[in-house]
C-alpha positions in Angstrom: -0.7 -212.3 70.0 0.5 -212.7 73.6 -1.9 -213.3 76.4 -3.0 -210.2 78.4 -3.8 -210.4 82.1 -7.0 -208.8 83.5 -7.3 -207.8 87.1 -8.9 -205.5 89.7 -7.4 -203.6 92.5 -5.5 -204.7 95.5 -7.3 -206.2 98.4 -10.0 -207.2 95.9 -13.7 -207.0 96.7 -16.4 -208.9 94.8 -16.6 -206.4 91.9 -12.7 -206.4 91.4 -12.7 -210.2 91.0 -15.9 -210.6 89.1 -15.2 -207.7 86.7 -11.8 -209.3 85.9 -13.6 -212.5 85.2 -16.4 -211.0 83.2 -14.1 -208.7 81.1 -11.6 -211.4 80.3 -14.5 -213.6 79.1 -15.8 -210.8 77.0 -12.4 -210.1 75.4 -11.9 -213.8 74.7 -15.2 -213.8 72.8 -14.0 -210.8 70.9 -10.9 -212.7 69.7 -8.1 -211.6 72.3 -6.3 -214.1 74.5 -6.8 -213.0 78.1 -6.7 -214.4 81.6 -8.4 -213.1 84.7 -6.2 -212.9 87.8 -6.4 -211.3 91.2 -4.2 -209.2 93.3 -5.2 -210.8 96.6 -7.4 -213.7 97.9 -11.2 -213.4 97.7 -12.9 -212.2 100.9 -15.8 -214.1 102.5 -18.5 -212.4 100.5 -16.7 -213.1 97.2 -16.1 -216.7 98.3 -19.8 -217.1 98.9 -20.4 -215.8 95.4 -17.9 -218.0 93.6 -19.1 -221.1 95.5 -22.8 -220.3 94.9 -22.2 -220.0 91.1 -19.4 -222.7 91.0 -16.9 -220.4 89.6 -13.1 -221.1 90.4 -11.3 -218.2 92.0 -8.7 -216.5 89.8 -5.1 -217.3 90.6 -3.4 -214.7 92.7 -0.4 -212.8 91.6 1.8 -210.0 93.0 3.6 -208.9 89.9 2.9 -209.1 86.2 6.1 -208.2 84.3 7.4 -211.8 84.3 4.1 -213.2 83.0 2.8 -210.5 80.4 3.7 -207.4 78.7 0.1 -206.1 78.3 -2.5 -205.8 80.9 -6.2 -204.7 81.3 -7.4 -202.9 84.5 -10.9 -203.2 85.9 -12.4 -201.4 89.0 -9.4 -199.2 89.4 -6.9 -197.0 87.7 -4.7 -195.5 90.4 -1.2 -196.9 90.5 -1.1 -197.2 94.3 -4.2 -199.4 94.1 -2.7 -201.7 91.5 0.1 -204.2 91.1 3.6 -203.1 92.2 5.3 -203.3 88.8 2.5 -201.8 86.9 4.8 -199.2 85.3 6.8 -202.1 83.6 3.8 -203.2 81.5 1.6 -201.6 78.8 -2.0 -200.9 80.0 -4.3 -201.6 76.9 -7.7 -201.3 78.5 -9.3 -199.7 81.5 -13.0 -200.2 82.7 -13.7 -198.3 85.9 -16.4 -196.3 87.8 -13.9 -194.5 90.1 -12.1 -191.0 89.8 -9.2 -190.9 87.5 -6.0 -190.1 89.5 -2.2 -190.7 89.3 -2.9 -192.4 85.9 -1.0 -191.9 82.6 0.2 -194.1 79.8 2.8 -193.7 76.9 0.4 -195.0 74.3 -3.3 -194.8 73.4 -5.6 -197.2 75.1 -9.2 -198.2 75.5 -10.7 -196.4 78.5 -14.2 -196.8 79.6 -15.3 -195.0 82.8 -18.8 -194.2 83.9 -20.3 -192.7 87.0 -22.4 -195.8 87.9 -22.4 -197.9 91.1 -20.4 -200.8 89.9 -17.8 -201.8 87.2 -19.9 -204.8 86.3 -22.7 -202.5 85.3 -20.5 -201.0 82.6 -19.5 -204.5 81.6 -23.1 -205.4 81.2 -23.5 -202.5 78.8 -20.4 -203.7 76.9 -21.8 -207.1 76.5 -24.9 -205.7 75.1 -23.1 -203.2 72.9 -21.1 -206.1 71.3 -24.1 -208.4 71.2 -22.3 -211.0 73.3 -24.5 -213.4 75.1 -24.1 -213.5 78.9 -24.1 -217.1 80.2 -26.2 -217.9 83.2 -23.3 -218.2 85.6 -21.6 -215.1 84.3 -24.9 -213.3 84.8 -25.0 -214.4 88.4 -21.5 -213.3 89.1 -22.1 -209.8 87.6 -25.4 -209.5 89.5 -23.5 -210.3 92.7 -20.9 -207.6 92.0 -23.5 -204.9 91.6 -25.4 -206.0 94.7 -22.1 -205.8 96.6 -21.0 -202.3 95.4 -24.5 -200.8 95.8 -25.4 -202.6 99.0 -28.5 -204.2 97.3 -29.2 -201.0 95.5 -29.3 -198.8 98.7 -26.1 -197.0 98.2 -26.2 -193.4 97.0 -23.8 -194.5 94.2 -26.7 -196.5 92.7 -28.1 -195.3 89.3 -31.0 -196.3 87.2 -28.6 -198.1 85.0 -27.4 -200.2 88.0 -31.1 -201.1 88.7 -31.8 -202.0 85.0 -28.7 -204.2 85.1 -29.7 -205.9 88.3 -33.2 -206.7 86.8 -31.8 -208.0 83.6 -29.0 -210.1 85.1 -31.2 -211.6 87.8 -33.5 -212.8 85.1 -30.5 -214.4 83.1 -29.2 -215.9 86.3 -32.6 -217.2 87.4 -32.3 -215.9 91.0 -34.5 -213.6 93.3 -31.9 -210.8 93.7 -33.5 -209.5 96.9 -33.4 -212.9 98.7 -30.1 -213.9 97.3 -28.6 -210.5 97.7 -29.4 -210.4 101.5 -27.8 -213.8 102.0 -24.7 -212.7 100.1 -24.2 -209.5 102.0 -24.6 -211.3 105.3 -22.0 -213.9 104.2 -19.6 -211.1 104.1 -20.1 -209.7 107.5 -18.8 -212.5 109.7 -15.8 -210.7 111.5 -15.6 -212.8 114.6 -13.1 -215.3 113.2 -10.7 -212.7 111.8 -8.0 -210.6 113.5 -8.1 -206.9 113.7 -5.2 -206.6 111.3 -6.9 -208.8 108.8 -10.1 -206.9 109.0 -8.6 -203.4 108.5 -6.7 -204.7 105.5 -9.5 -206.7 103.8 -11.1 -203.7 102.0 -8.7 -200.8 102.3 -7.5 -198.1 99.8 -4.7 -195.6 100.1 -5.2 -191.9 99.1 -2.8 -189.0 98.7 -4.9 -186.0 100.0 -3.1 -182.7 99.9 0.3 -184.4 100.2 -0.8 -186.6 103.1 -1.0 -190.4 102.9 -4.5 -191.5 104.1 -5.7 -195.0 104.4 -9.4 -195.7 104.4 -10.8 -199.1 105.2 -14.4 -200.4 105.4 -15.9 -203.3 107.1 -19.6 -204.3 106.5 -21.4 -205.7 109.5 -25.0 -206.6 110.6 -24.2 -206.1 114.3 -22.6 -202.7 114.9 -22.3 -202.9 118.7 -20.7 -206.2 118.6 -18.1 -204.8 116.1 -17.4 -201.8 118.3 -16.4 -204.1 121.2 -13.3 -204.6 119.3 -12.4 -201.0 118.8 -9.3 -201.1 121.0 -8.0 -204.0 118.8 -8.8 -202.0 115.6 -7.0 -198.9 116.9 -3.9 -200.9 117.8 -3.8 -202.5 114.3 -4.4 -199.2 112.6 -1.6 -197.5 114.5 0.7 -200.4 113.6 -0.3 -200.1 110.0 0.5 -196.3 110.0 3.9 -197.0 111.5 4.7 -199.9 109.1 3.5 -198.1 106.0 4.0 -194.4 106.5 0.3 -193.5 106.7 -0.4 -190.3 108.5 -4.0 -191.2 109.1 -6.0 -194.4 109.2 -9.8 -194.3 108.9 -11.9 -197.4 109.5 -15.6 -197.2 108.3 -17.6 -199.8 110.0 -20.9 -199.9 108.0 -24.2 -201.6 109.1 -25.5 -202.9 105.9 -29.0 -203.3 107.3 -29.5 -199.8 108.7 -27.2 -198.0 106.2 -25.2 -196.1 108.9 -21.5 -196.0 109.5 -19.3 -195.5 112.5 -15.8 -194.3 111.7 -12.8 -195.1 113.9 -9.9 -192.7 113.6 -6.1 -193.3 114.3 -3.2 -191.1 113.5 -2.1 -187.4 113.4 -4.2 -185.4 115.7 -4.0 -182.3 113.5 -5.3 -184.3 110.5 -8.0 -185.7 112.7 -9.4 -182.2 113.0 -9.8 -182.0 109.2 -11.7 -185.2 109.4 -14.0 -183.7 112.0 -14.6 -180.6 109.9 -15.2 -182.7 106.8 -18.2 -184.5 108.3 -19.1 -181.7 110.7 -19.0 -184.2 113.5 -16.9 -184.3 116.7 -14.6 -187.2 117.2 -15.3 -188.7 120.6 -13.5 -191.9 121.9 -11.5 -191.9 118.6 -14.7 -192.4 116.6 -17.5 -190.4 114.9 -21.0 -191.2 113.8 -22.1 -191.0 110.2 -25.7 -191.6 109.8 -26.8 -192.5 106.3 -23.3 -193.0 105.1 -22.5 -196.2 103.3 -20.3 -195.3 100.4 -16.5 -194.7 100.7 -16.3 -193.5 97.1 -19.2 -191.0 97.2 -19.7 -190.1 100.9 -16.4 -190.4 102.6 -13.7 -189.6 100.1 -15.1 -186.4 98.5 -15.6 -184.4 101.9 -12.2 -185.5 103.0 -10.5 -184.4 99.8 -12.2 -181.0 100.0 -10.8 -180.6 103.5 -7.3 -181.7 102.6 
């Protein structure tokens, strides 16, 4: 049987890369030949995780059709968040914790989607269901992904299953998840060395909302005032991205991971900005709005926007 590639979404975060590694390992233990790859370089947080657990980063690809005919998707299903030539290959498996949109296949497939905080939580369940032992290093990687996606279990996306998985994986990895998790999250918040263009593209996803192309990026920080001193840079980069890619609206969520608050910077069509203001019942002032208690793009930012659009 030919080798299948396993990968997460574009601009991969920690869960996208870890889930690919963990699912590939699981499938290999079940008798399939797979390879974990990535649709982009790991960010600073993910580099910290990979270095801490001495795990090589997956190789980066920008197309799959010349390497495999069958693929497995983790941490995403929407075509616009995947590899460019996805339509040229057969999707055999999907494991995801996001909405299902713009997705169809010509043949039956294995599809596992659950409303939990992290794809790696679902993978933890799959390992248990198949009675496959989770090695210590793999447990550490999966633990890191859940900490990342749930902001150390503080995100509203967090479920009791995520908490159970964190406790079990921390025990297998032999780490104090509170202490380790805080160090890990802080490792991903150093924005000083990066350009505004790099930062707005590091964790960004595109959405079709009511026929409008909306780009939503998120940056995690521990010093929000310091990040906001770069607002003019961010706005310039966002406007340029709109122009280059045909986005009508670009939203940048700058999230303080310690206080669990977000300030959103807005750039694009002024008529659409009014819908953003209505979605959050907040006035946009100086091209930004305050979102206290908001940390989750998936659960707290995208749904109210979809309702408005």
